[in-house]
C-alpha positions as CSV (number, residue, x, y, z in Angstrom):
1,M,-17.0,31.9,-9.9
2,R,-15.5,30.2,-6.9
3,Q,-17.7,27.4,-7.1
4,A,-16.8,26.8,-10.5
5,L,-13.0,26.7,-9.5
6,I,-13.5,24.1,-6.9
7,E,-15.7,22.0,-9.4
8,R,-12.7,22.4,-11.8
9,L,-10.1,21.2,-9.5
10,K,-12.0,18.5,-8.7
11,E,-12.5,17.5,-12.3
12,D,-8.8,17.5,-13.0
13,A,-8.0,16.3,-9.7
14,A,-10.2,12.8,-10.1
15,K,-8.5,12.2,-13.7
16,V,-5.2,11.9,-12.2
17,G,-7.0,9.6,-8.9
18,I,-6.5,12.4,-6.5
19,L,-9.7,12.8,-3.7
20,F,-9.9,16.7,-3.8
21,T,-11.8,18.7,-1.2
22,Y,-12.1,21.5,-0.1
23,T,-13.0,23.2,3.0
24,P,-13.7,27.0,3.0
25,R,-11.5,29.0,5.4
26,E,-15.1,30.3,7.0
27,M,-16.7,27.0,7.6
28,A,-16.1,26.1,11.1
29,A,-14.9,22.3,10.9
30,M,-14.4,20.4,13.9
31,R,-10.7,20.3,15.0
32,A,-8.8,18.0,17.0
33,A,-5.8,19.3,18.6
34,Y,-3.1,16.8,20.1
35,L,-0.8,18.4,22.7
36,L,2.3,16.0,22.1
37,T,5.1,14.9,24.6
38,R,7.6,13.3,22.7
39,N,9.4,9.9,24.0
40,P,11.9,10.9,27.0
41,A,14.7,8.6,25.0
42,L,14.4,11.6,22.3
43,T,16.2,14.5,22.3
44,H,13.4,17.7,21.4
45,E,15.1,17.9,18.1
46,Q,14.9,14.5,17.5
47,F,11.3,14.5,17.7
48,V,10.7,17.8,15.6
49,E,13.0,16.0,13.2
50,H,10.8,12.8,13.2
51,H,7.6,14.4,13.6
52,K,8.3,16.6,10.3
53,S,10.0,14.4,8.4
54,V,8.8,10.8,9.0
55,H,5.2,10.7,10.7
56,A,4.1,13.3,8.7
57,D,4.6,11.3,5.5
58,L,3.9,8.3,6.8
59,F,0.5,9.8,8.3
60,L,-0.4,11.2,4.8
61,S,-0.1,7.9,3.2
62,V,-2.6,6.3,4.6
63,P,-6.2,6.3,2.4
64,V,-8.3,6.9,5.6
65,V,-6.3,9.8,6.2
66,K,-6.7,11.3,2.9
67,E,-10.4,10.6,3.0
68,T,-11.0,12.3,5.8
69,V,-8.7,14.9,6.9
70,R,-9.3,18.1,6.1
71,R,-6.0,20.1,6.9
72,Y,-3.1,18.5,9.2
73,I,-1.2,21.5,10.9
74,Q,2.5,20.7,12.9
75,Q,3.4,23.3,15.9
76,H,6.8,22.6,17.5
77,R,7.5,24.4,20.7
78,I,10.3,27.0,20.8
79,D,12.3,27.7,24.3
80,A,10.9,30.7,25.5
81,E,10.3,32.0,28.8
82,L,7.6,34.3,29.8
83,P,7.3,35.8,33.4
84,G,5.0,34.5,35.7
85,M,3.7,31.7,33.3
86,P,4.8,28.1,34.1
87,P,7.6,25.6,32.3
88,I,6.2,24.9,28.7
89,K,4.9,21.4,29.1
90,Y,4.5,19.9,25.8
91,D,6.7,19.1,23.0
92,G,4.4,20.1,20.0
93,I,0.7,20.4,18.7
94,T,-0.8,18.3,16.2
95,E,-4.0,20.1,14.9
96,L,-6.0,18.5,12.5
97,W,-9.4,19.3,10.5
98,F,-12.5,16.9,10.0
99,D,-15.9,17.5,8.9
100,D,-17.3,15.8,12.3
101,V,-16.9,13.6,15.1
102,A,-17.3,10.3,13.0
103,S,-14.6,11.3,10.2
104,L,-12.5,12.1,13.5
105,A,-13.0,8.0,14.5
106,R,-13.2,6.6,11.6
107,C,-9.7,7.9,10.4
108,F,-8.0,6.5,13.9
109,F,-9.8,3.6,14.5
110,D,-9.1,2.3,10.4
111,S,-7.1,-0.7,11.1
112,E,-4.1,0.2,8.4
113,Y,-4.0,3.3,10.7
114,M,-4.0,1.1,14.0
115,A,-1.5,-0.9,11.9
116,R,1.0,1.8,10.7
117,I,0.9,4.7,12.2
118,R,0.2,3.7,16.2
119,P,3.3,2.1,15.9
120,D,5.4,5.3,14.3
121,E,3.6,7.6,17.3
122,A,4.9,4.8,20.1
123,S,8.2,5.3,19.1
124,F,8.4,9.2,19.2
125,L,6.1,10.0,21.6
126,D,5.1,9.4,25.3
127,L,1.4,8.4,24.7
128,H,0.5,8.2,28.3
129,A,2.0,11.8,29.0
130,C,0.2,13.1,25.5
131,D,-3.4,15.1,25.7
132,F,-6.0,15.9,23.5
133,L,-9.3,18.7,22.6
134,V,-11.9,18.1,19.8
135,S,-13.5,21.9,19.5
136,T,-14.9,23.7,16.9
137,E,-14.2,27.1,16.1
138,N,-15.3,30.3,17.5
139,V,-13.3,33.3,15.5
140,V,-13.1,36.8,17.7
141,S,-10.9,38.6,16.0
142,S,-9.0,38.0,12.2
């Protein structure tokens, strides 16, 4: 029954020119997590506003992103001091799900991505202070 619903959604989306993809929650897709440090010229609040309101829409407007990214999650730091823990280093995290590493590479080395998204990233991120991790998921408890 679920598969029939998925197929119907794909057909309906195709009628209006949308590529519908479905990645089951239980499927361990490949993830890319980007640990984000804001451009020092911005406040944390300005960084969050840009990331949520400008960058997300711009990122999702690039065709290769629509074709390769299965899930896009943003997380933003909250002020929290925890005894015995170091100060929080990053301003946010972007988590992207892909089918495989080739899809990730296709997305981030696409010429339109490089021309439109990379300059925006440089405007609100300190690119040399950001880190990333490519991984798969191991669910321990849910």
